Biotite code that builds the C-alpha atoms (Angstrom):
import biotite.structure as struc

atoms = struc.array([
    struc.Atom([-0.024, 0.035, 0.009], chain_id="A", res_id=1, res_name="MET", atom_name="CA", element="C"),
    struc.Atom([1.445, 3.345, -1.007], chain_id="A", res_id=2, res_name="LYS", atom_name="CA", element="C"),
    struc.Atom([1.550, 5.978, 1.693], chain_id="A", res_id=3, res_name="SER", atom_name="CA", element="C"),
    struc.Atom([0.330, 9.534, 1.295], chain_id="A", res_id=4, res_name="ASP", atom_name="CA", element="C"),
    struc.Atom([3.293, 11.762, 1.829], chain_id="A", res_id=5, res_name="LYS", atom_name="CA", element="C"),
    struc.Atom([1.074, 14.531, 3.210], chain_id="A", res_id=6, res_name="TYR", atom_name="CA", element="C"),
    struc.Atom([-0.353, 12.511, 6.054], chain_id="A", res_id=7, res_name="SER", atom_name="CA", element="C"),
    struc.Atom([2.523, 10.415, 7.190], chain_id="A", res_id=8, res_name="ASP", atom_name="CA", element="C"),
    struc.Atom([5.318, 11.505, 9.530], chain_id="A", res_id=9, res_name="ASN", atom_name="CA", element="C"),
    struc.Atom([6.066, 14.443, 7.205], chain_id="A", res_id=10, res_name="LEU", atom_name="CA", element="C"),
    struc.Atom([3.841, 16.927, 8.993], chain_id="A", res_id=11, res_name="MET", atom_name="CA", element="C"),
    struc.Atom([4.943, 16.137, 12.528], chain_id="A", res_id=12, res_name="HIS", atom_name="CA", element="C"),
    struc.Atom([6.446, 19.103, 14.308], chain_id="A", res_id=13, res_name="GLY", atom_name="CA", element="C"),
    struc.Atom([4.380, 22.052, 13.358], chain_id="A", res_id=14, res_name="THR", atom_name="CA", element="C"),
    struc.Atom([1.046, 23.853, 13.284], chain_id="A", res_id=15, res_name="THR", atom_name="CA", element="C"),
    struc.Atom([0.370, 26.713, 10.884], chain_id="A", res_id=16, res_name="ILE", atom_name="CA", element="C"),
    struc.Atom([-2.910, 28.598, 10.967], chain_id="A", res_id=17, res_name="LEU", atom_name="CA", element="C"),
    struc.Atom([-4.202, 31.342, 8.753], chain_id="A", res_id=18, res_name="ALA", atom_name="CA", element="C"),
    struc.Atom([-7.458, 33.265, 9.192], chain_id="A", res_id=19, res_name="ILE", atom_name="CA", element="C"),
    struc.Atom([-9.130, 36.214, 7.535], chain_id="A", res_id=20, res_name="LYS", atom_name="CA", element="C"),
    struc.Atom([-11.422, 38.053, 9.913], chain_id="A", res_id=21, res_name="HIS", atom_name="CA", element="C"),
    struc.Atom([-12.619, 41.650, 10.267], chain_id="A", res_id=22, res_name="LYS", atom_name="CA", element="C"),
    struc.Atom([-10.514, 42.841, 7.269], chain_id="A", res_id=23, res_name="LYS", atom_name="CA", element="C"),
    struc.Atom([-7.351, 41.384, 8.611], chain_id="A", res_id=24, res_name="LYS", atom_name="CA", element="C"),
    struc.Atom([-5.305, 38.399, 7.491], chain_id="A", res_id=25, res_name="MET", atom_name="CA", element="C"),
    struc.Atom([-3.318, 36.703, 10.310], chain_id="A", res_id=26, res_name="VAL", atom_name="CA", element="C"),
    struc.Atom([-0.935, 33.762, 9.855], chain_id="A", res_id=27, res_name="VAL", atom_name="CA", element="C"),
    struc.Atom([0.658, 32.006, 12.863], chain_id="A", res_id=28, res_name="ALA", atom_name="CA", element="C"),
    struc.Atom([3.056, 29.136, 13.339], chain_id="A", res_id=29, res_name="GLY", atom_name="CA", element="C"),
    struc.Atom([4.389, 27.391, 16.397], chain_id="A", res_id=30, res_name="ASP", atom_name="CA", element="C"),
    struc.Atom([8.138, 27.190, 17.008], chain_id="A", res_id=31, res_name="GLY", atom_name="CA", element="C"),
    struc.Atom([8.715, 23.514, 17.795], chain_id="A", res_id=32, res_name="GLN", atom_name="CA", element="C"),
    struc.Atom([10.945, 21.395, 15.538], chain_id="A", res_id=33, res_name="VAL", atom_name="CA", element="C"),
    struc.Atom([11.186, 17.647, 16.261], chain_id="A", res_id=34, res_name="THR", atom_name="CA", element="C"),
    struc.Atom([13.414, 15.001, 14.920], chain_id="A", res_id=35, res_name="LEU", atom_name="CA", element="C"),
    struc.Atom([11.802, 11.636, 15.548], chain_id="A", res_id=36, res_name="GLY", atom_name="CA", element="C"),
    struc.Atom([10.638, 11.703, 19.156], chain_id="A", res_id=37, res_name="SER", atom_name="CA", element="C"),
    struc.Atom([13.035, 14.378, 20.190], chain_id="A", res_id=38, res_name="GLU", atom_name="CA", element="C"),
    struc.Atom([12.454, 18.156, 20.368], chain_id="A", res_id=39, res_name="ILE", atom_name="CA", element="C"),
    struc.Atom([15.415, 19.853, 18.652], chain_id="A", res_id=40, res_name="ILE", atom_name="CA", element="C"),
    struc.Atom([14.290, 23.488, 18.713], chain_id="A", res_id=41, res_name="LYS", atom_name="CA", element="C"),
    struc.Atom([11.638, 25.557, 20.503], chain_id="A", res_id=42, res_name="HIS", atom_name="CA", element="C"),
    struc.Atom([11.685, 28.870, 18.608], chain_id="A", res_id=43, res_name="SER", atom_name="CA", element="C"),
    struc.Atom([11.793, 28.182, 14.898], chain_id="A", res_id=44, res_name="ALA", atom_name="CA", element="C"),
    struc.Atom([10.163, 30.809, 12.643], chain_id="A", res_id=45, res_name="LYS", atom_name="CA", element="C"),
    struc.Atom([7.860, 28.958, 10.265], chain_id="A", res_id=46, res_name="LYS", atom_name="CA", element="C"),
    struc.Atom([5.947, 32.074, 9.170], chain_id="A", res_id=47, res_name="VAL", atom_name="CA", element="C"),
    struc.Atom([7.550, 34.924, 7.316], chain_id="A", res_id=48, res_name="ARG", atom_name="CA", element="C"),
    struc.Atom([6.964, 37.791, 4.929], chain_id="A", res_id=49, res_name="ARG", atom_name="CA", element="C"),
    struc.Atom([8.128, 37.803, 1.319], chain_id="A", res_id=50, res_name="ILE", atom_name="CA", element="C"),
    struc.Atom([7.684, 39.996, -1.756], chain_id="A", res_id=51, res_name="TYR", atom_name="CA", element="C"),
    struc.Atom([8.412, 43.386, -0.153], chain_id="A", res_id=52, res_name="ASN", atom_name="CA", element="C"),
    struc.Atom([6.422, 42.351, 3.013], chain_id="A", res_id=53, res_name="ASN", atom_name="CA", element="C"),
    struc.Atom([3.212, 42.099, 0.976], chain_id="A", res_id=54, res_name="LYS", atom_name="CA", element="C"),
    struc.Atom([2.789, 38.319, 1.239], chain_id="A", res_id=55, res_name="ILE", atom_name="CA", element="C"),
    struc.Atom([2.896, 36.085, 4.304], chain_id="A", res_id=56, res_name="ILE", atom_name="CA", element="C"),
    struc.Atom([3.926, 32.398, 3.994], chain_id="A", res_id=57, res_name="VAL", atom_name="CA", element="C"),
    struc.Atom([3.741, 29.639, 6.480], chain_id="A", res_id=58, res_name="GLY", atom_name="CA", element="C"),
    struc.Atom([5.041, 26.112, 5.913], chain_id="A", res_id=59, res_name="PHE", atom_name="CA", element="C"),
    struc.Atom([4.841, 22.645, 7.379], chain_id="A", res_id=60, res_name="ALA", atom_name="CA", element="C"),
    struc.Atom([7.230, 19.861, 6.472], chain_id="A", res_id=61, res_name="GLY", atom_name="CA", element="C"),
    struc.Atom([11.003, 19.700, 5.790], chain_id="A", res_id=62, res_name="ALA", atom_name="CA", element="C"),
    struc.Atom([12.564, 23.066, 6.516], chain_id="A", res_id=63, res_name="THR", atom_name="CA", element="C"),
    struc.Atom([14.938, 23.224, 3.555], chain_id="A", res_id=64, res_name="ALA", atom_name="CA", element="C"),
    struc.Atom([12.151, 22.164, 1.283], chain_id="A", res_id=65, res_name="ASP", atom_name="CA", element="C"),
    struc.Atom([9.826, 24.827, 2.607], chain_id="A", res_id=66, res_name="ALA", atom_name="CA", element="C"),
    struc.Atom([12.476, 27.569, 2.254], chain_id="A", res_id=67, res_name="LEU", atom_name="CA", element="C"),
    struc.Atom([13.112, 26.437, -1.390], chain_id="A", res_id=68, res_name="THR", atom_name="CA", element="C"),
    struc.Atom([9.382, 26.671, -2.040], chain_id="A", res_id=69, res_name="LEU", atom_name="CA", element="C"),
    struc.Atom([9.196, 30.115, -0.446], chain_id="A", res_id=70, res_name="SER", atom_name="CA", element="C"),
    struc.Atom([11.989, 31.336, -2.753], chain_id="A", res_id=71, res_name="GLU", atom_name="CA", element="C"),
    struc.Atom([10.255, 29.799, -5.753], chain_id="A", res_id=72, res_name="LYS", atom_name="CA", element="C"),
    struc.Atom([6.996, 31.507, -4.798], chain_id="A", res_id=73, res_name="LEU", atom_name="CA", element="C"),
    struc.Atom([8.771, 34.821, -4.439], chain_id="A", res_id=74, res_name="GLU", atom_name="CA", element="C"),
    struc.Atom([10.245, 34.398, -7.931], chain_id="A", res_id=75, res_name="ALA", atom_name="CA", element="C"),
    struc.Atom([6.762, 33.691, -9.301], chain_id="A", res_id=76, res_name="LYS", atom_name="CA", element="C"),
    struc.Atom([5.411, 36.809, -7.528], chain_id="A", res_id=77, res_name="LEU", atom_name="CA", element="C"),
    struc.Atom([8.162, 38.858, -9.145], chain_id="A", res_id=78, res_name="GLU", atom_name="CA", element="C"),
    struc.Atom([7.339, 37.401, -12.518], chain_id="A", res_id=79, res_name="ARG", atom_name="CA", element="C"),
    struc.Atom([3.609, 38.013, -12.193], chain_id="A", res_id=80, res_name="TYR", atom_name="CA", element="C"),
    struc.Atom([3.788, 41.480, -10.589], chain_id="A", res_id=81, res_name="ASN", atom_name="CA", element="C"),
    struc.Atom([2.546, 40.340, -7.116], chain_id="A", res_id=82, res_name="GLY", atom_name="CA", element="C"),
    struc.Atom([-0.551, 38.460, -8.443], chain_id="A", res_id=83, res_name="ASN", atom_name="CA", element="C"),
    struc.Atom([-0.814, 35.931, -5.661], chain_id="A", res_id=84, res_name="LEU", atom_name="CA", element="C"),
    struc.Atom([-3.364, 33.690, -7.322], chain_id="A", res_id=85, res_name="THR", atom_name="CA", element="C"),
    struc.Atom([-1.345, 33.313, -10.528], chain_id="A", res_id=86, res_name="ARG", atom_name="CA", element="C"),
    struc.Atom([1.897, 32.895, -8.629], chain_id="A", res_id=87, res_name="ALA", atom_name="CA", element="C"),
    struc.Atom([0.478, 30.060, -6.491], chain_id="A", res_id=88, res_name="CYS", atom_name="CA", element="C"),
    struc.Atom([-1.045, 28.270, -9.489], chain_id="A", res_id=89, res_name="VAL", atom_name="CA", element="C"),
    struc.Atom([2.229, 28.497, -11.371], chain_id="A", res_id=90, res_name="GLU", atom_name="CA", element="C"),
    struc.Atom([4.226, 27.319, -8.367], chain_id="A", res_id=91, res_name="LEU", atom_name="CA", element="C"),
    struc.Atom([1.909, 24.307, -7.822], chain_id="A", res_id=92, res_name="ALA", atom_name="CA", element="C"),
    struc.Atom([2.078, 23.400, -11.506], chain_id="A", res_id=93, res_name="ARG", atom_name="CA", element="C"),
    struc.Atom([5.910, 23.502, -11.483], chain_id="A", res_id=94, res_name="LYS", atom_name="CA", element="C"),
    struc.Atom([6.094, 21.759, -8.142], chain_id="A", res_id=95, res_name="TRP", atom_name="CA", element="C"),
    struc.Atom([3.938, 18.896, -9.419], chain_id="A", res_id=96, res_name="ARG", atom_name="CA", element="C"),
    struc.Atom([5.723, 18.476, -12.765], chain_id="A", res_id=97, res_name="THR", atom_name="CA", element="C"),
    struc.Atom([9.349, 19.300, -12.089], chain_id="A", res_id=98, res_name="ASP", atom_name="CA", element="C"),
    struc.Atom([11.497, 16.209, -11.332], chain_id="A", res_id=99, res_name="LYS", atom_name="CA", element="C"),
    struc.Atom([13.504, 18.016, -8.604], chain_id="A", res_id=100, res_name="TYR", atom_name="CA", element="C"),
    struc.Atom([10.627, 19.896, -6.986], chain_id="A", res_id=101, res_name="LEU", atom_name="CA", element="C"),
    struc.Atom([8.398, 16.824, -6.907], chain_id="A", res_id=102, res_name="ARG", atom_name="CA", element="C"),
    struc.Atom([10.676, 15.436, -4.201], chain_id="A", res_id=103, res_name="ARG", atom_name="CA", element="C"),
    struc.Atom([10.061, 18.418, -1.868], chain_id="A", res_id=104, res_name="LEU", atom_name="CA", element="C"),
    struc.Atom([8.078, 17.419, 1.154], chain_id="A", res_id=105, res_name="GLU", atom_name="CA", element="C"),
    struc.Atom([6.178, 20.416, 2.563], chain_id="A", res_id=106, res_name="ALA", atom_name="CA", element="C"),
    struc.Atom([2.862, 22.258, 2.525], chain_id="A", res_id=107, res_name="LEU", atom_name="CA", element="C"),
    struc.Atom([2.610, 25.980, 2.220], chain_id="A", res_id=108, res_name="MET", atom_name="CA", element="C"),
    struc.Atom([0.067, 28.626, 3.063], chain_id="A", res_id=109, res_name="ILE", atom_name="CA", element="C"),
    struc.Atom([0.461, 31.944, 1.195], chain_id="A", res_id=110, res_name="ALA", atom_name="CA", element="C"),
    struc.Atom([-1.702, 34.955, 1.982], chain_id="A", res_id=111, res_name="ALA", atom_name="CA", element="C"),
    struc.Atom([-1.986, 38.670, 1.203], chain_id="A", res_id=112, res_name="ASP", atom_name="CA", element="C"),
    struc.Atom([-4.556, 41.013, 2.675], chain_id="A", res_id=113, res_name="GLY", atom_name="CA", element="C"),
    struc.Atom([-7.377, 39.599, 0.552], chain_id="A", res_id=114, res_name="ASN", atom_name="CA", element="C"),
    struc.Atom([-6.762, 35.925, -0.282], chain_id="A", res_id=115, res_name="LYS", atom_name="CA", element="C"),
    struc.Atom([-5.093, 32.848, 1.232], chain_id="A", res_id=116, res_name="MET", atom_name="CA", element="C"),
    struc.Atom([-4.127, 29.575, -0.420], chain_id="A", res_id=117, res_name="PHE", atom_name="CA", element="C"),
    struc.Atom([-2.894, 26.187, 0.637], chain_id="A", res_id=118, res_name="LEU", atom_name="CA", element="C"),
    struc.Atom([-0.364, 24.983, -1.949], chain_id="A", res_id=119, res_name="ILE", atom_name="CA", element="C"),
    struc.Atom([0.825, 21.399, -2.241], chain_id="A", res_id=120, res_name="SER", atom_name="CA", element="C"),
    struc.Atom([3.094, 19.284, -4.363], chain_id="A", res_id=121, res_name="GLY", atom_name="CA", element="C"),
    struc.Atom([0.017, 17.369, -5.679], chain_id="A", res_id=122, res_name="ASN", atom_name="CA", element="C"),
    struc.Atom([-0.839, 20.520, -7.622], chain_id="A", res_id=123, res_name="GLY", atom_name="CA", element="C"),
    struc.Atom([-3.376, 21.705, -5.128], chain_id="A", res_id=124, res_name="ASP", atom_name="CA", element="C"),
    struc.Atom([-4.121, 25.477, -4.844], chain_id="A", res_id=125, res_name="VAL", atom_name="CA", element="C"),
    struc.Atom([-7.013, 25.691, -2.409], chain_id="A", res_id=126, res_name="ILE", atom_name="CA", element="C"),
    struc.Atom([-8.712, 28.863, -1.238], chain_id="A", res_id=127, res_name="GLU", atom_name="CA", element="C"),
    struc.Atom([-10.896, 27.956, 1.746], chain_id="A", res_id=128, res_name="PRO", atom_name="CA", element="C"),
    struc.Atom([-14.571, 28.922, 1.881], chain_id="A", res_id=129, res_name="ASP", atom_name="CA", element="C"),
    struc.Atom([-14.643, 30.077, 5.496], chain_id="A", res_id=130, res_name="GLU", atom_name="CA", element="C"),
    struc.Atom([-11.337, 32.024, 5.526], chain_id="A", res_id=131, res_name="GLY", atom_name="CA", element="C"),
    struc.Atom([-9.421, 29.569, 7.659], chain_id="A", res_id=132, res_name="ILE", atom_name="CA", element="C"),
    struc.Atom([-6.604, 27.123, 6.851], chain_id="A", res_id=133, res_name="ILE", atom_name="CA", element="C"),
    struc.Atom([-4.682, 24.916, 9.304], chain_id="A", res_id=134, res_name="GLY", atom_name="CA", element="C"),
    struc.Atom([-1.867, 22.735, 8.259], chain_id="A", res_id=135, res_name="ILE", atom_name="CA", element="C"),
    struc.Atom([0.591, 20.460, 10.021], chain_id="A", res_id=136, res_name="GLY", atom_name="CA", element="C"),
    struc.Atom([0.178, 18.044, 12.878], chain_id="A", res_id=137, res_name="SER", atom_name="CA", element="C"),
    struc.Atom([-1.956, 20.462, 14.878], chain_id="A", res_id=138, res_name="GLY", atom_name="CA", element="C"),
    struc.Atom([-3.675, 22.039, 11.894], chain_id="A", res_id=139, res_name="GLY", atom_name="CA", element="C"),
    struc.Atom([-7.071, 20.434, 12.381], chain_id="A", res_id=140, res_name="VAL", atom_name="CA", element="C"),
    struc.Atom([-7.188, 21.311, 16.050], chain_id="A", res_id=141, res_name="SER", atom_name="CA", element="C"),
    struc.Atom([-6.152, 24.985, 15.307], chain_id="A", res_id=142, res_name="ALA", atom_name="CA", element="C"),
    struc.Atom([-8.618, 25.244, 12.388], chain_id="A", res_id=143, res_name="HIS", atom_name="CA", element="C"),
    struc.Atom([-11.488, 23.917, 14.562], chain_id="A", res_id=144, res_name="SER", atom_name="CA", element="C"),
    struc.Atom([-10.756, 26.203, 17.413], chain_id="A", res_id=145, res_name="ALA", atom_name="CA", element="C"),
    struc.Atom([-10.496, 29.227, 15.192], chain_id="A", res_id=146, res_name="ALA", atom_name="CA", element="C"),
    struc.Atom([-13.750, 28.413, 13.429], chain_id="A", res_id=147, res_name="LEU", atom_name="CA", element="C"),
    struc.Atom([-15.558, 28.134, 16.775], chain_id="A", res_id=148, res_name="ALA", atom_name="CA", element="C"),
    struc.Atom([-14.090, 31.360, 18.116], chain_id="A", res_id=149, res_name="LEU", atom_name="CA", element="C"),
    struc.Atom([-14.966, 33.297, 14.948], chain_id="A", res_id=150, res_name="ILE", atom_name="CA", element="C"),
    struc.Atom([-18.562, 32.080, 15.065], chain_id="A", res_id=151, res_name="LYS", atom_name="CA", element="C"),
    struc.Atom([-19.073, 32.391, 18.842], chain_id="A", res_id=152, res_name="HIS", atom_name="CA", element="C"),
    struc.Atom([-17.050, 35.368, 20.043], chain_id="A", res_id=153, res_name="SER", atom_name="CA", element="C"),
    struc.Atom([-16.239, 39.062, 19.309], chain_id="A", res_id=154, res_name="ASP", atom_name="CA", element="C"),
    struc.Atom([-12.550, 38.443, 19.410], chain_id="A", res_id=155, res_name="MET", atom_name="CA", element="C"),
    struc.Atom([-10.164, 40.164, 16.913], chain_id="A", res_id=156, res_name="GLU", atom_name="CA", element="C"),
    struc.Atom([-8.239, 38.076, 14.367], chain_id="A", res_id=157, res_name="ALA", atom_name="CA", element="C"),
    struc.Atom([-4.900, 38.105, 16.282], chain_id="A", res_id=158, res_name="ASP", atom_name="CA", element="C"),
    struc.Atom([-6.648, 37.102, 19.522], chain_id="A", res_id=159, res_name="GLU", atom_name="CA", element="C"),
    struc.Atom([-8.442, 34.228, 17.712], chain_id="A", res_id=160, res_name="ILE", atom_name="CA", element="C"),
    struc.Atom([-5.163, 33.018, 16.219], chain_id="A", res_id=161, res_name="VAL", atom_name="CA", element="C"),
    struc.Atom([-3.334, 33.103, 19.583], chain_id="A", res_id=162, res_name="LYS", atom_name="CA", element="C"),
    struc.Atom([-6.162, 31.249, 21.338], chain_id="A", res_id=163, res_name="ALA", atom_name="CA", element="C"),
    struc.Atom([-6.583, 28.620, 18.591], chain_id="A", res_id=164, res_name="ALA", atom_name="CA", element="C"),
    struc.Atom([-2.758, 27.998, 18.447], chain_id="A", res_id=165, res_name="MET", atom_name="CA", element="C"),
    struc.Atom([-2.687, 27.573, 22.236], chain_id="A", res_id=166, res_name="ASN", atom_name="CA", element="C"),
    struc.Atom([-5.553, 25.106, 22.012], chain_id="A", res_id=167, res_name="ILE", atom_name="CA", element="C"),
    struc.Atom([-3.617, 23.136, 19.371], chain_id="A", res_id=168, res_name="ALA", atom_name="CA", element="C"),
    struc.Atom([-0.537, 23.260, 21.518], chain_id="A", res_id=169, res_name="GLY", atom_name="CA", element="C"),
    struc.Atom([-2.473, 21.777, 24.423], chain_id="A", res_id=170, res_name="SER", atom_name="CA", element="C"),
    struc.Atom([-3.619, 18.872, 22.259], chain_id="A", res_id=171, res_name="ILE", atom_name="CA", element="C"),
    struc.Atom([-0.838, 18.183, 19.703], chain_id="A", res_id=172, res_name="CYS", atom_name="CA", element="C"),
    struc.Atom([2.460, 16.937, 21.115], chain_id="A", res_id=173, res_name="ILE", atom_name="CA", element="C"),
    struc.Atom([4.322, 18.272, 18.129], chain_id="A", res_id=174, res_name="TYR", atom_name="CA", element="C"),
    struc.Atom([3.115, 21.793, 18.673], chain_id="A", res_id=175, res_name="THR", atom_name="CA", element="C"),
    struc.Atom([4.364, 24.260, 21.309], chain_id="A", res_id=176, res_name="ASN", atom_name="CA", element="C"),
    struc.Atom([3.453, 27.756, 22.580], chain_id="A", res_id=177, res_name="TYR", atom_name="CA", element="C"),
    struc.Atom([6.264, 29.757, 21.007], chain_id="A", res_id=178, res_name="ALA", atom_name="CA", element="C"),
    struc.Atom([4.040, 31.355, 18.351], chain_id="A", res_id=179, res_name="ILE", atom_name="CA", element="C"),
    struc.Atom([5.127, 33.643, 15.497], chain_id="A", res_id=180, res_name="THR", atom_name="CA", element="C"),
    struc.Atom([2.307, 35.837, 14.174], chain_id="A", res_id=181, res_name="ILE", atom_name="CA", element="C"),
    struc.Atom([2.278, 37.969, 11.081], chain_id="A", res_id=182, res_name="GLU", atom_name="CA", element="C"),
    struc.Atom([-0.670, 40.029, 9.997], chain_id="A", res_id=183, res_name="GLU", atom_name="CA", element="C"),
    struc.Atom([-1.669, 42.196, 7.061], chain_id="A", res_id=184, res_name="ILE", atom_name="CA", element="C"),
    struc.Atom([-4.719, 44.298, 6.366], chain_id="A", res_id=185, res_name="PHE", atom_name="CA", element="C"),
    struc.Atom([-7.177, 43.819, 3.539], chain_id="A", res_id=186, res_name="GLU", atom_name="CA", element="C"),
    struc.Atom([-6.535, 46.048, 0.528], chain_id="A", res_id=187, res_name="THR", atom_name="CA", element="C"),
    struc.Atom([-8.874, 47.676, -1.985], chain_id="A", res_id=188, res_name="GLY", atom_name="CA", element="C"),
])
């Protein structure tokens, strides 16, 4: 039986959450890095800004692979004048068809003030219906918590992300409380 590289051990060691709420896009990632059953680092930065600080990316998976993908996305953004949708589609197409890139083991969230996408090596470019994406080992927990908080509280986007990431950290053994948060406001 062939394993699915996006659900096996690949995604252990991280939680990335992106939400769009009240005209603000917020992307957060925990800081824990694990190697097997050992915690190697507590304060990794898995969320960062690219393309003149206009795009936020968060990644789960192999660090070197994720950084390579981040650089490739930034090159696509340069080529397509910051058009996030087009850059993500072109990156996913290249990732799926290129012999070298196909071996990269990561998932990526890319967001600007208006849109967010989950990008995978399977060629997926997914824009969520409810404005929430969670990836990594604690992604489902963080996503669920954020969805509940958006629907049943008056919290601001950054407060929701912090609370949801803390909930994920209390459930997922591969997620810690050293959270990096980047936010950007809706444009136009």
